[in-house]
C-alpha positions as CSV (number, residue, x, y, z in Angstrom):
1,M,14.6,-49.7,9.4
2,T,10.9,-50.6,9.4
3,L,8.1,-48.1,10.2
4,S,7.3,-50.0,13.3
5,S,10.9,-49.8,14.5
6,R,10.9,-46.1,13.9
7,F,7.8,-45.7,16.0
8,N,9.4,-47.8,18.8
9,M,12.4,-45.4,18.7
10,L,10.0,-42.5,18.9
11,R,8.3,-44.1,21.9
12,S,11.5,-44.4,23.7
13,I,12.6,-40.9,23.0
14,L,9.2,-39.5,24.0
15,F,9.5,-41.5,27.2
16,L,12.9,-39.9,28.0
17,T,11.7,-36.4,27.3
18,V,8.4,-36.6,29.1
19,A,10.1,-38.2,32.1
20,L,12.0,-35.0,32.6
21,T,8.9,-32.8,32.8
22,A,6.3,-35.0,34.5
23,F,6.2,-36.3,38.1
24,S,5.6,-40.0,38.3
25,G,4.3,-41.7,41.4
26,A,2.6,-44.8,42.8
27,Q,-1.2,-45.1,42.5
28,G,-2.7,-42.4,44.6
29,D,-0.1,-39.8,44.0
30,K,-0.8,-36.9,41.8
31,A,1.2,-36.0,38.7
32,I,1.3,-32.3,37.9
33,T,3.0,-30.7,35.0
34,D,3.4,-27.0,34.3
35,E,4.9,-26.9,30.8
36,R,4.9,-23.1,30.7
37,K,7.1,-22.3,33.7
38,P,10.6,-23.1,32.3
39,S,10.2,-21.0,29.3
40,T,9.1,-17.9,31.3
41,T,11.6,-18.2,34.2
42,V,14.3,-15.6,33.7
43,E,17.9,-16.8,33.5
44,P,19.7,-15.1,36.4
45,G,23.0,-13.3,36.4
46,L,23.0,-11.9,32.9
47,H,24.3,-8.5,31.9
48,Y,22.6,-6.1,29.5
49,G,24.0,-3.4,27.2
50,K,25.1,-2.7,23.7
51,V,26.9,-5.4,21.7
52,D,29.0,-4.0,18.9
53,E,29.4,-7.4,17.2
54,L,25.6,-7.8,16.8
55,P,24.0,-5.0,14.8
56,V,20.7,-4.0,16.2
57,P,17.8,-5.2,14.0
58,K,15.0,-2.9,12.9
59,T,11.9,-3.3,15.1
60,I,8.7,-3.8,13.1
61,F,5.5,-2.8,14.8
62,F,2.3,-4.8,14.3
63,G,-0.9,-2.8,14.8
64,A,-0.4,0.5,13.0
65,G,-2.5,1.8,10.1
66,L,-1.7,4.5,7.6
67,D,-3.2,7.2,9.8
68,D,-1.1,6.1,12.8
69,I,2.1,6.4,10.7
70,L,1.2,9.7,9.2
71,A,0.3,11.2,12.6
72,D,3.0,9.7,14.8
73,G,5.9,8.3,12.7
74,E,8.5,10.4,14.4
75,E,7.1,9.5,17.8
76,W,7.2,5.8,17.0
77,S,10.9,6.2,16.0
78,R,11.7,7.7,19.4
79,H,10.2,4.7,21.0
80,G,12.3,2.2,19.1
81,V,10.1,1.4,16.1
82,N,11.5,1.7,12.7
83,A,9.4,-0.5,10.5
84,Y,5.7,-1.4,10.2
85,F,3.4,-4.2,9.3
86,V,0.8,-1.8,7.8
87,D,-2.6,-2.9,8.8
88,Y,-6.2,-1.9,7.8
89,V,-5.4,-1.6,4.1
90,A,-5.4,-5.1,2.6
91,R,-7.1,-6.8,5.5
92,E,-7.1,-10.3,4.1
93,W,-6.7,-12.3,0.9
94,S,-10.2,-11.8,-0.5
95,T,-9.9,-8.0,-0.2
96,D,-10.3,-5.9,-3.3
97,I,-7.4,-3.5,-2.6
98,W,-8.8,-0.9,-5.0
99,A,-12.2,-0.9,-3.2
100,V,-10.9,-0.1,0.3
101,D,-11.6,3.6,-0.2
102,G,-15.2,2.8,-0.9
103,M,-14.8,3.6,-4.6
104,P,-13.9,0.4,-6.4
105,W,-13.9,2.3,-9.8
106,T,-10.7,4.2,-8.8
107,I,-7.5,2.3,-9.6
108,G,-3.9,3.4,-9.3
109,A,-3.1,7.0,-8.7
110,A,-6.8,8.0,-8.5
111,D,-7.4,5.7,-5.5
112,E,-7.6,7.5,-2.2
113,T,-6.1,4.6,-0.1
114,F,-3.2,4.5,-2.6
115,Q,-2.6,8.2,-2.2
116,K,-2.6,7.9,1.6
117,A,-0.2,5.0,1.4
118,R,2.1,7.0,-0.8
119,R,2.2,9.7,1.8
120,A,2.9,7.3,4.6
121,T,5.7,5.4,2.8
122,A,7.3,8.7,1.8
123,K,7.3,9.8,5.4
124,C,8.8,6.5,6.5
125,R,11.6,6.8,4.0
126,K,12.5,10.2,5.4
127,I,12.8,8.9,8.9
128,G,14.6,5.7,8.0
129,A,11.6,3.4,8.6
130,E,10.4,0.5,6.4
131,T,6.8,-0.5,5.5
132,F,5.3,-3.8,4.7
133,L,1.8,-4.3,3.4
134,K,0.2,-6.9,5.7
135,I,-2.4,-9.3,4.3
136,S,-4.1,-11.9,6.4
137,F,-5.6,-15.3,5.7
138,D,-9.0,-14.9,7.3
139,H,-11.0,-17.3,5.2
140,T,-10.3,-20.9,4.3
141,F,-9.3,-21.9,0.8
142,D,-10.7,-24.5,-1.5
143,W,-7.4,-25.8,-2.7
144,F,-9.1,-27.7,-5.6
145,D,-11.3,-25.0,-7.1
146,D,-9.4,-23.8,-10.2
147,I,-11.9,-21.1,-11.0
148,A,-11.7,-19.6,-7.5
149,W,-8.0,-19.5,-7.7
150,Q,-8.0,-17.4,-10.8
151,K,-9.6,-14.6,-8.7
152,I,-7.4,-15.3,-5.7
153,N,-4.2,-15.0,-7.7
154,N,-5.5,-11.8,-9.3
155,N,-6.1,-10.4,-5.8
156,F,-2.5,-11.2,-4.9
157,R,-1.3,-9.6,-8.1
158,Q,-3.2,-6.4,-7.2
159,F,-1.7,-6.4,-3.7
160,A,1.8,-6.6,-5.2
161,I,1.1,-3.8,-7.7
162,F,-0.4,-1.6,-5.0
163,A,2.5,-2.2,-2.6
164,R,5.2,-1.7,-5.3
165,D,3.7,1.5,-6.7
166,A,2.8,3.0,-3.3
167,G,6.4,2.7,-2.2
168,F,6.2,-0.2,0.3
169,D,9.4,-2.1,1.0
170,G,7.7,-5.4,0.9
171,I,4.7,-7.7,1.7
172,A,3.9,-9.6,4.9
173,L,1.5,-12.5,4.8
174,D,-0.1,-13.6,8.1
175,I,-1.5,-17.1,7.6
176,E,-2.6,-17.7,11.2
177,Y,-6.3,-17.2,11.2
178,I,-7.2,-20.4,9.2
179,G,-5.1,-22.6,11.4
180,E,-7.7,-25.3,11.5
181,Q,-7.1,-25.8,7.8
182,Y,-3.5,-26.7,8.4
183,H,-4.4,-30.0,10.0
184,F,-4.8,-33.1,7.8
185,N,-8.0,-34.0,9.6
186,W,-9.7,-30.7,9.2
187,K,-13.5,-31.2,8.7
188,G,-13.3,-29.6,5.2
189,Y,-11.0,-32.4,3.9
190,D,-13.1,-35.5,2.8
191,Y,-10.3,-37.2,0.8
192,K,-12.8,-38.2,-1.9
193,G,-10.8,-38.5,-5.1
194,Y,-7.5,-37.3,-3.5
195,T,-5.0,-38.5,-0.8
196,R,-3.1,-36.6,1.9
197,Q,-0.1,-36.5,-0.4
198,D,-2.3,-35.1,-3.2
199,L,-3.4,-32.4,-0.8
200,V,0.2,-31.5,0.1
201,K,1.0,-31.3,-3.7
202,K,-2.0,-29.1,-4.4
203,I,-1.2,-26.7,-1.5
204,D,2.3,-26.4,-2.8
205,Q,1.1,-25.7,-6.3
206,R,-1.3,-23.0,-5.2
207,M,1.1,-21.2,-2.9
208,T,3.9,-21.4,-5.4
209,A,1.6,-19.6,-7.8
210,V,0.9,-16.9,-5.2
211,A,4.6,-16.3,-4.8
212,Q,5.0,-16.2,-8.5
213,V,2.4,-13.4,-9.0
214,L,3.9,-11.4,-6.1
215,Y,7.4,-11.6,-7.5
216,D,6.3,-11.0,-11.1
217,E,5.0,-7.6,-10.1
218,F,7.3,-6.8,-7.2
219,P,10.5,-8.7,-7.8
220,N,12.6,-6.9,-5.2
221,M,10.1,-7.0,-2.4
222,V,11.0,-8.0,1.2
223,F,8.9,-11.1,1.9
224,L,7.8,-11.6,5.5
225,T,5.4,-14.2,6.9
226,F,4.1,-15.4,10.3
227,P,3.5,-17.3,12.4
228,E,5.6,-20.5,12.6
229,Q,3.8,-23.7,11.6
230,G,5.9,-26.7,12.8
231,L,5.3,-29.8,10.6
232,G,1.7,-28.9,9.6
233,L,0.3,-27.9,6.3
234,G,1.0,-24.3,7.1
235,S,4.7,-25.1,6.6
236,V,3.9,-26.5,3.1
237,I,2.8,-22.9,2.4
238,H,6.0,-21.4,3.8
239,R,8.2,-24.0,2.0
240,A,6.6,-23.2,-1.3
241,W,7.3,-19.5,-0.9
242,V,11.0,-20.0,0.1
243,E,11.5,-22.4,-2.9
244,E,10.1,-19.9,-5.3
245,A,12.2,-17.1,-3.8
246,A,15.3,-19.3,-4.1
247,R,14.5,-20.1,-7.8
248,R,14.5,-16.4,-8.5
249,N,17.3,-15.6,-6.1
250,A,15.0,-12.9,-4.8
251,S,17.0,-10.0,-3.4
252,G,14.7,-9.1,-0.5
253,G,14.9,-12.5,1.1
254,F,12.3,-14.4,3.1
255,H,11.8,-13.6,6.8
256,Y,10.1,-15.9,9.2
257,C,8.3,-14.1,12.1
258,T,7.8,-16.1,15.3
259,E,5.1,-15.9,17.9
260,F,6.3,-18.6,20.3
261,T,8.8,-15.9,21.4
262,Y,6.0,-13.5,22.3
263,R,6.3,-14.1,26.1
264,T,9.1,-16.7,26.1
265,T,11.2,-14.8,28.6
266,N,14.0,-17.4,29.2
267,I,16.9,-16.9,26.9
268,H,17.5,-20.6,26.5
269,Y,14.1,-21.1,25.1
270,V,14.3,-18.2,22.7
271,F,17.6,-19.3,21.3
272,A,16.5,-23.0,21.1
273,H,13.3,-22.0,19.3
274,V,15.4,-20.2,16.6
275,W,17.6,-23.3,16.3
276,G,14.4,-25.3,15.8
277,C,13.2,-22.9,13.0
278,H,16.5,-23.3,11.2
279,E,16.4,-27.1,11.7
280,L,12.8,-27.2,10.3
281,F,13.6,-25.4,7.1
282,H,16.9,-27.3,6.6
283,R,14.9,-30.5,6.5
284,M,12.0,-29.2,4.4
285,L,13.9,-27.3,1.7
286,S,15.8,-28.4,-1.3
287,D,19.6,-28.0,-1.2
288,K,19.3,-24.9,-3.4
289,A,16.6,-23.3,-1.2
290,W,18.5,-24.1,2.0
291,K,21.5,-22.3,0.6
292,Y,19.2,-19.4,-0.2
293,W,17.8,-19.5,3.3
294,Q,21.3,-19.2,4.8
295,D,22.3,-16.4,2.4
296,K,19.2,-14.2,2.4
297,C,16.6,-15.4,4.9
298,T,16.2,-14.7,8.6
299,V,14.2,-15.5,11.7
300,V,12.3,-12.5,13.0
301,A,11.6,-13.0,16.7
302,G,8.5,-11.4,18.0
303,I,7.5,-10.1,21.4
304,W,4.2,-9.1,23.0
305,P,5.3,-6.6,25.7
306,F,2.0,-4.9,26.6
307,S,-1.6,-5.9,27.1
308,S,-2.9,-9.4,28.0
309,D,-4.8,-12.2,26.4
310,D,-8.1,-10.3,26.8
311,Y,-6.4,-7.0,25.5
312,R,-7.6,-5.0,28.5
313,L,-4.4,-4.5,30.4
314,Y,-3.2,-1.4,28.6
315,G,0.3,-1.8,30.1
316,P,3.1,-4.2,30.7
317,G,2.1,-7.8,30.1
318,M,5.0,-9.2,32.1
319,P,7.4,-8.0,34.9
320,F,10.3,-5.9,33.9
321,A,12.9,-8.6,34.4
322,Q,11.0,-10.8,32.0
323,L,10.6,-8.1,29.4
324,E,14.3,-7.2,29.6
325,Q,15.4,-10.8,28.9
326,N,12.7,-11.4,26.3
327,L,13.6,-8.3,24.4
328,A,17.3,-8.8,24.6
329,A,17.1,-12.5,23.4
330,T,14.9,-11.7,20.4
331,L,17.1,-8.8,19.4
332,M,20.2,-11.0,19.5
333,V,18.9,-13.8,17.3
334,S,17.2,-11.5,14.8
335,P,19.8,-10.3,12.3
336,R,17.6,-8.0,10.2
337,Y,14.3,-7.4,12.0
338,N,12.6,-8.2,15.2
339,W,8.9,-7.3,15.8
340,V,6.5,-6.1,18.4
341,Y,2.8,-7.1,18.6
342,G,0.9,-4.1,19.9
343,S,-2.7,-4.2,18.8
344,Y,-5.0,-2.3,21.2
345,T,-2.0,-0.7,23.0
346,Q,-0.7,1.5,20.2
347,R,-1.1,4.7,22.2
348,Q,0.5,3.3,25.4
349,L,3.5,2.1,23.4
350,I,4.3,5.7,22.5
351,G,3.7,7.0,26.0
352,R,0.1,8.1,25.8
353,D,-3.0,7.2,27.9
354,L,-0.7,5.7,30.5
355,D,-3.3,6.3,33.1
356,K,-5.3,3.4,31.7
357,Y,-2.8,1.0,33.2
358,T,-3.4,0.4,36.8
359,G,-1.0,-2.6,37.4
360,P,2.1,-2.8,39.6
361,E,4.8,-2.4,37.0
362,N,6.7,0.8,36.2
363,I,5.4,1.4,32.7
364,Q,8.0,4.1,32.0
365,A,10.8,1.5,32.6
366,H,9.2,-0.8,30.1
367,L,9.0,2.0,27.5
368,R,12.7,2.9,28.1
369,A,13.7,-0.7,27.6
370,L,11.8,-0.9,24.3
371,A,13.5,2.3,23.1
372,D,17.0,1.4,24.3
373,R,17.0,-2.2,22.8
374,K,19.7,-3.6,25.0
375,M,21.1,-7.1,24.5
376,V,22.8,-9.7,26.7
377,T,26.5,-8.9,26.7
378,D,27.8,-12.2,28.2
379,P,30.3,-13.7,25.7
380,K,28.6,-17.1,25.6
381,W,25.3,-15.7,24.5
382,V,26.9,-13.3,22.0
383,D,28.7,-16.1,20.4
384,L,25.6,-18.3,20.2
385,A,23.6,-15.4,18.7
386,K,26.2,-15.0,16.0
387,E,25.9,-18.6,15.0
388,L,22.1,-18.6,15.0
389,R,21.9,-15.4,13.1
390,R,23.6,-17.0,10.1
391,G,21.6,-20.2,10.4
392,A,24.6,-22.4,11.4
393,L,23.4,-25.9,12.1
394,R,25.1,-27.9,14.9
395,D,24.1,-29.5,18.1
396,Y,23.3,-26.7,20.5
397,S,21.8,-28.9,23.2
398,A,24.8,-28.8,25.4
399,D,24.8,-24.9,25.3
400,L,21.0,-24.5,25.7
401,G,19.9,-27.6,27.7
402,L,17.1,-28.1,25.1
403,V,16.6,-30.0,21.9
404,P,13.9,-29.4,19.2
405,L,12.0,-32.7,18.6
406,P,8.9,-33.4,16.4
407,T,6.1,-34.4,18.8
408,I,2.6,-35.6,18.0
409,V,-0.1,-33.4,19.6
410,G,-3.9,-33.9,19.8
411,P,-6.7,-33.5,19.3
412,T,-5.7,-32.9,15.7
413,D,-2.9,-35.5,15.7
414,S,-0.6,-32.8,14.3
415,V,3.2,-32.7,14.5
416,R,4.7,-29.9,16.6
417,I,8.3,-29.0,17.0
418,Q,8.7,-29.2,20.8
419,L,11.6,-28.0,22.9
420,M,12.6,-30.8,25.2
421,P,15.0,-30.6,28.1
422,I,18.0,-32.8,27.6
423,S,19.5,-35.4,30.0
424,P,22.5,-37.8,29.7
425,A,20.0,-40.3,28.2
426,M,18.6,-37.8,25.6
427,P,19.9,-38.3,22.0
428,N,22.1,-35.5,20.9
429,A,21.1,-33.6,17.8
430,H,22.3,-35.1,14.5
431,N,22.8,-38.6,15.8
432,A,20.9,-41.7,14.6
433,D,18.1,-41.5,17.1
434,Y,17.5,-37.8,16.5
435,E,17.4,-38.4,12.8
436,R,14.8,-41.1,13.1
437,V,12.5,-38.9,15.1
438,W,12.7,-36.2,12.5
439,E,12.2,-38.7,9.7
440,L,9.0,-39.8,11.2
441,G,7.8,-36.2,11.6
442,L,8.6,-35.5,7.9
443,K,6.7,-38.6,6.8
444,L,3.6,-37.2,8.4
445,F,4.3,-33.8,7.0
446,R,4.6,-35.2,3.5
447,G,1.1,-36.7,3.9
448,E,2.2,-40.3,4.1
449,E,-0.4,-42.5,5.8
450,V,0.6,-43.6,9.3
451,P,-1.8,-45.4,11.6
452,L,-1.0,-43.5,14.8
453,K,-3.7,-45.1,16.9
454,Q,-2.6,-48.6,16.1
455,E,1.1,-47.9,16.4
456,F,0.8,-46.2,19.8
457,N,-2.2,-48.3,21.2
458,T,-4.1,-45.2,22.4
459,I,-7.6,-45.7,23.8
460,T,-10.3,-43.8,21.9
461,N,-13.5,-45.7,22.9
462,W,-15.1,-44.2,26.0
463,M,-18.3,-43.2,27.6
464,V,-18.4,-39.4,27.7
465,I,-20.6,-36.8,29.3
466,G,-20.7,-33.0,29.3
467,P,-20.4,-30.1,29.3
468,F,-20.4,-28.9,32.8
469,G,-19.3,-25.4,34.0
470,D,-20.3,-21.8,33.9
471,K,-18.5,-20.6,30.8
472,H,-16.6,-17.9,32.7
473,D,-13.7,-19.5,34.5
474,A,-11.9,-22.6,33.3
475,A,-9.8,-22.8,36.5
476,A,-12.9,-22.8,38.7
477,C,-14.5,-25.4,36.5
478,H,-11.4,-27.6,37.0
479,R,-11.7,-27.3,40.8
480,T,-15.4,-27.8,41.0
481,A,-16.7,-31.4,41.6
482,Y,-19.5,-32.2,39.3
483,P,-21.8,-35.3,39.7
484,P,-19.8,-37.8,37.6
485,E,-16.9,-37.5,40.1
486,A,-19.1,-39.0,42.8
487,S,-20.5,-41.9,40.9
488,Q,-19.7,-43.5,37.5
489,N,-23.2,-44.9,36.9
490,V,-23.4,-45.0,33.1
491,D,-27.2,-45.1,33.3
492,A,-27.5,-41.9,35.4
493,E,-28.8,-38.5,34.3
494,Y,-27.2,-35.3,35.5
495,V,-27.8,-31.6,35.3
496,G,-25.0,-29.9,33.3
497,Y,-24.2,-26.6,31.7
498,E,-27.1,-24.0,32.1
499,G,-29.4,-26.7,33.6
500,K,-29.3,-29.0,30.6
501,K,-30.0,-32.7,31.3
502,L,-27.1,-34.9,30.4
503,R,-26.6,-38.6,29.9
504,W,-23.5,-40.7,29.2
505,Q,-23.0,-41.4,25.5
506,R,-20.8,-43.9,23.9
507,L,-17.8,-42.6,21.8
508,S,-16.4,-45.1,19.4
509,S,-13.5,-44.5,17.1
510,N,-12.4,-47.2,14.8
511,G,-10.2,-45.0,12.6
512,A,-6.5,-44.2,12.8
513,K,-6.9,-41.0,14.9
514,M,-5.0,-41.5,18.2
515,T,-6.7,-38.7,20.2
516,V,-10.1,-37.9,21.5
517,D,-11.6,-34.6,20.4
518,F,-14.4,-33.1,22.6
519,K,-15.2,-30.1,20.4
520,P,-17.5,-31.9,17.9
521,L,-19.3,-33.6,20.8
522,F,-20.3,-30.7,23.1
523,T,-21.6,-27.2,23.1
524,P,-20.3,-24.8,24.3
525,T,-16.6,-25.7,24.2
526,E,-14.8,-22.9,26.2
527,N,-14.5,-22.6,29.9
528,V,-16.3,-25.9,30.4
529,C,-15.4,-29.5,31.2
530,A,-16.4,-33.0,30.2
531,Y,-15.8,-36.5,31.5
532,A,-14.6,-39.7,29.9
533,L,-15.0,-43.1,31.4
534,C,-13.5,-46.5,30.5
535,F,-12.9,-49.8,32.2
536,V,-9.7,-51.7,32.1
537,T,-9.6,-55.4,32.9
538,A,-6.3,-57.1,34.0
539,P,-5.9,-60.9,34.1
540,E,-3.6,-60.4,37.2
541,E,-2.3,-57.5,39.3
542,S,-0.1,-55.4,37.0
543,K,2.3,-52.5,37.4
544,A,1.7,-50.0,34.6
545,Q,2.1,-46.5,33.5
546,I,-0.9,-44.3,32.4
547,R,0.4,-41.9,29.8
548,L,-1.8,-39.0,28.9
549,G,-1.9,-35.4,27.7
550,T,-4.9,-33.1,28.2
551,N,-6.0,-29.9,26.6
552,D,-6.4,-28.0,28.8
553,F,-6.7,-28.9,32.5
554,G,-7.0,-32.5,33.5
555,K,-7.8,-34.8,36.4
556,M,-7.9,-38.6,36.5
557,W,-9.4,-41.1,39.0
558,V,-8.4,-44.8,39.0
559,A,-10.8,-47.0,40.9
560,G,-12.4,-43.8,42.3
561,K,-9.1,-42.4,43.7
562,L,-7.6,-39.2,42.3
563,V,-4.1,-40.0,40.9
564,Y,-3.6,-37.0,38.6
565,D,-4.3,-33.3,38.8
566,N,-3.0,-30.9,36.2
567,P,-4.3,-27.4,36.9
568,H,-2.6,-25.7,33.9
569,D,-3.6,-25.2,30.3
570,G,-1.6,-27.0,27.8
571,S,-1.5,-29.4,24.9
572,A,-2.8,-33.0,24.4
573,M,0.7,-34.2,23.8
574,L,1.4,-37.9,23.5
575,D,2.9,-39.2,26.8
576,R,3.2,-35.7,28.1
577,D,2.4,-36.8,31.7
578,I,3.1,-40.3,33.2
579,V,1.5,-41.7,36.3
580,A,2.7,-45.0,37.7
581,V,-0.1,-47.3,38.9
582,T,-0.8,-50.8,40.1
583,L,-3.8,-52.2,38.4
584,P,-5.6,-54.9,40.5
585,K,-6.7,-58.2,39.0
586,G,-10.2,-57.7,37.5
587,T,-12.0,-54.6,36.2
588,T,-11.0,-51.1,37.2
589,P,-12.9,-47.9,36.2
590,I,-10.8,-45.0,35.0
591,L,-12.4,-41.5,34.9
592,L,-10.9,-38.5,33.1
593,K,-12.0,-34.9,33.6
594,V,-10.8,-32.5,30.9
595,T,-11.5,-28.8,31.2
596,N,-11.0,-26.4,28.3
597,A,-10.2,-22.7,28.4
598,K,-10.1,-21.8,24.7
599,N,-9.7,-23.4,21.3
600,D,-8.7,-27.1,21.2
601,W,-10.3,-29.5,23.7
602,G,-9.4,-33.2,24.1
603,F,-6.9,-35.7,25.3
604,V,-4.6,-38.6,24.4
605,F,-4.5,-41.7,26.6
606,R,-2.7,-45.0,26.7
607,I,-1.5,-47.6,29.3
608,T,1.9,-49.1,28.9
609,D,4.7,-50.8,30.7
610,E,7.8,-48.7,31.8
611,L,9.2,-49.0,28.3
612,G,6.2,-47.7,26.6
613,K,5.0,-51.1,25.3
614,P,1.4,-52.5,25.8
615,V,0.8,-54.4,29.0
616,P,0.1,-58.0,28.2
617,G,-3.5,-59.1,28.6
618,L,-5.1,-55.8,29.4
619,K,-8.6,-55.3,27.9
620,F,-10.4,-52.0,27.5
621,S,-14.1,-51.3,27.4
622,P,-16.3,-48.2,27.6
623,T,-18.8,-50.1,29.7
624,P,-18.4,-52.2,32.8
């Protein structure tokens, strides 16, 4: 099958999946999507208790330092914690582990941090708890700097020596904080003298070397990592580590800690996400490494039960019914460990400073649930959990109502594994259509050049203006009508953010990128909005579909009439939302408003017929 045919297949599958989550209407109707609701709606009618057939995993706590463990190890155990990602020791990959005590000349037994670590790990062994030295990736890497990598590899060697000799059970590598570097179009990649495929090979080489030095010094370590990375360059890192562990048949296994499950409170979505994790590694790994994955590797589902995104809640971050199902589901699919994120709420999670929480929930009930660690006892869910724990691959869509599919997401044009609701028209897992979608995702993952803009006919040439807003409330910014909504005069000047005078500017993109990224264009980029304007000319009246995805909130006007209003944060996913319109003969202005809360900011936009194909004769221009 040709590449073009594969893309056509992906188009049809994306249409089927998006049609299940977006409301389509005639011109003048509003299409509104809340992609978060299904995953946080609790499945009713479940029963909770102990399940003898599913041994309870150890719960690892994220957010404790050596002092916390030494002071309160027994108290943590009473509250359901029996393992730790040990923080505040090897903060990140550039740390000199022997200098953390302020005395870099002390190495080994003379080092004060090492001595404290020995006391903490000894205490944990007495109470049956495990410890993992946590190291973060806080600074980006220059993958091609051979000299720098000599020092980087030595740092990892020292981490392994420290962890081994101090009595840790293993090492946990948190690769999250340089996430922008895991996109092929990161600003630091100029592709001068190398290709995308060369980049993939170099990352694989570097991270294989990291695993080698860790295992050389600490061969029986338990190896944990987080968070999940989909089909981005972060998964090249994870794949390299599993392959090296498999070559050595490392006894401690490799354990994949998830964050999607933090507040995914619907059991269908937790289970389907774990299916997707197994599916991803099955397709990335060699046959030998996949066998190792099934024998010695596990998914470690994480929860974030307390606090909120701004870390000021100091109590339950969700209602009790959601916590109960979230916790039960993650315990069921995690054969060896599950984990709890608890930074900033360490004291509340062991029953202290509870007066700081002023919300409506019964904080004691949440604490009891975390300590009791009950699972769902209904036989269907127990049987599914058994299969997922051992990494059994089959089509779970009929059981879960969901299927994991590679999906292209902007503004980075990255490939994400998205859980899509199924329907009778949806391809079942492991049939030809499903395989073709995964094949496309893996081509992009391997660094093969794919002209996404040309294949999908997305529109990336616009007149743009911004930012508008007050930098405090993205939802209010989305609701507020700023001057471009009243008149699309491309010669006009408006007053925008903090009184700055703004004029329309032309955005032209002739490359292969299929999405529009606002972050390089405007400052600031959070809790503000910007507008994009284009003109579409039809040779005759045409029925069409406007397919778009915005990050975050979005509105759209066609010929001055509001036809789309999405008041929720979300991803600029290809064809996420579909609005049916009738384009009149002649030229019609289309205005987009995209409001950003945090992080990525942009959109993906195209106009198609009902089959996802270009509408004959349409012409697009950023000016009238």
